[in-house]
N, C-alpha and C positions, 0 to 999 in steps of 0.2 A: 511382119516381120521389122520394120521400123522400128518397133517396142522392145524388141529383143537384144540389142547391142548393150544396155546395162547390166545382165546376167555377170559378167568379168569387168566392169568400170574400168579398174586399176592396170587390167590386161591392155585393153581398147588402149586406153593411152600411153602407155608403155610402148605399145607394138606398131601401131599404127603411124605409117610415113607423112611427116610434116611438108608445106607445101614451099616452094621453093621463094625465098627474101625478095627476088625483082617480082614475083608474081602480087606479095602484098605489098610491094612499094607502087606499084604502077595502082591497082585499084586505090590506095589511099591518095596517090597523088593526082587520079584522075577524079577525085571525088570535089565535094566543094567545101568538106568541112573534115574535123575527127571524129564524129559523132556516127558508129558503124551498128548497124541490127545484123547477129550473126544467127540465120534460121538453119536449125539443126545443128547446133551449136557442140552438139556431145559431149564429152568430156572440156573443150577449151581450146582445143589442139589448135586452131586457127585463131579463135578468138583472143589468143595469148602472142600468137605472132601480129597479129595486128595492135594489138596493145605496146608488143615492143618497137613499134615503130610512131607510135605516138598517137593511137586514136582512143577511143573511149567506146566501149565496147558493150553491148546488153547483148547477152544470149538466150536462143529460145529454144526449148526442145521439149519434144512431144512424151520424153522417156525421163521421170523424176530421180532415177538412179543416177542418169546420165548429169543432169542437170546440179543433183548434188555433189557429185565431185565437181564440175566444173566451178562451183561455189566455193569450194575447197582449196581451189587453184586460184584465188579472187577474181574471179570472172563473175561478174552479176547476171543471174540468169535466172528466167522466168518459164515456166512450164505449160505448154499449150501447143496446139497445130495450129499451125500460120494461121493459115485461112478461117480459123475460130478465135485466133488470139485477138483479145482486146488492146490496142495501142494506148487509150486514154489516151487523145489528143496528140502524144509523141510523135515528134517527126525526126527522121535521119539524114546523113549525107550520104549514107551507103548504106544498102543494103547486100549481104554475101552469104553466100552458100557453098559451104566448103563439101562435097561427097554428098549431099543430101539432098538433093534438087528433085531427084527421082523420085522421091514419096511424096511429093507435090504438087497438086494439081496444075499444071502450065501456065493456064489461061488463070482462074481463080488466081495463082499465086502470084503472078506479074501483076494484075491488077490491084492486090492487095499492097506490095511491093510499092507500085507505086501511088498509094494511096497513103503511104507512111515516110514516103521520100520527097525531101521540101526539090523544089524547081532546080534542075541540072544536078540532082542527087545520082549515084548510081546505081544500078542493078547488075551484080558480077556472081554469076556461078560457076564452079570449077570443080575440077576432078582430076584426080592422078590417074592418069594410066599406065601399065607395067609394060615396056618393052624388050621381052626377055632376049636373050642371044639366040641363034637357032637351038645350040647344044641345052639349055636349060629349058628352054618351050619343049622341044623335042620329051625330055626327062619328066617333066610336069605332065604333057599332054599322056605320056604312055600310065604313070601311074593313076591318074584320072578315071582314063580306061582300062586299067584292072579293079583298081575299088570301087569306083563308081558306073558300072558300064550301064546302067540304066538312069541316068542323070543326064537327062536330054542337052542340057548347055556345058560342054567343054571350053571354059575362058582359054585354055591354050590350044584351040584347036586352029584358030587364023589370029592375024593380028588384032590386038584389044582395041586400038584406035579404030578398027574395020568395025566390033562389036559396037561404037561410041557412036558411031553415026547417028542413028536413028535418035537416040537419047540426045547428042546436042541439036539436031534439027528443033526435036521436041521443044527442047526450052525455047530455042529462037522464034520458033513459029508462036507459042503461048506468049512473049514478050511481044511479037508483034500484034497477036490477036488484042491483046489487053489496050492499045490505041492509046499507051501515056509514053510510048518511049520512039528515041532515034531507032535507027535502024539498026541490028543488033551486030556486033563484030565480036570475030572469037580473036583470041590470046592464045599463042602457044609459049611453052617454056618447056625445054627440054634440061634435063638433070640426070643424076643418077644415084643409087646406095648401095653400099656393099654391105652384104647377106653374110653371118655366120647361119652354121645350121640351127642353132639354136637362137638366134634372132627371128630367120623364118618360121619356124616351127612356133613361134611364139605369136606371130599373128593368124597362124591359118584360123585359130578358133572365133575369131573376130570377125570375120565374115558373115551376110548374112543368110548363104549355102549352111556354111558348116554350124548355123545355130539352130538349123533346122534337122540335123543328122541324130540317128543313135547316134550313144556314146561308143558303141562297138565301132561303131564305122567311121565315126569320125579320129579314133585311135589308130584305127587300122592307115587312117588316107595321112596321117602324121608321121609314122614307124616309116611308110611308103616312101612319102617326099625325105626323110630323113634319111634314109638309106640311098637315094638318089641324089643328094646333097653331098652324102659322103664318098659316092662314086666320082662326082667333080671336083674331088680333092677339098670336101667340105665347108665352101663358101664360094660364094659368086657375088657378082655385083648384077645388081639390076638398074638399067636404062631407064625414066621416069618421061612421058611427057603431061606435063600439065597443062588443061585445055579450059578455058575460061569462055563463056558465053556472058556477054555484056552489054549493056545500051545506058543511054542516058536518057534520063527522065526528061520531058519536054517542060520547057517555062507554063504550058498552061494545061499541061495534062492529058493533050488530049492530041 
């Protein structure tokens, strides 16, 4: 699934939400210098945001189509899985991963990050987590139940942060087990984005779940979701919490 997102890289780049500037600035300020390795950089969404605050970013992605799109946007990018990537002696002030670390082995990935970080360098793993209003959550839950009755995971069935608890704990545990970092911290940033009907529908095909759907099912999902948004007035505001799991590489690396 991790290699499915490049099917429509332009849509992915256009539709996926960015990250709050406060998150980007705090990671940059908490790193010893400006060099950043962006693991799973995709189309370069986060990389461009780090470059905008003065960082020098190298992107890394497993999908050559996504990497090519990032390069066209000005981000230097290489193609490889992080665990297998040859850093060729390069070291960085920060290793970041936006919305991607769940595709990386949590222990091997943290250990690899330690090897390419200079002492006091920062590992920062972050995700955007939607926090819809009860009205929006109920409407999307109903759509999922009708269109995807056999899909075991209904992301609208409970607060999304609840579903991320295990993911965040796994990331933090991997950092601890790598044995080269201070105790992981968790940072949270709240923000919101207004969506029109078309803007929300535009991002639905960019999800990993949608990538596995038959085309007819995806069309049905988008039509039903569009009707639900129309019933809410044609637009809505989605609150988000951006969660960062982060740790500083120790001077000794152990």
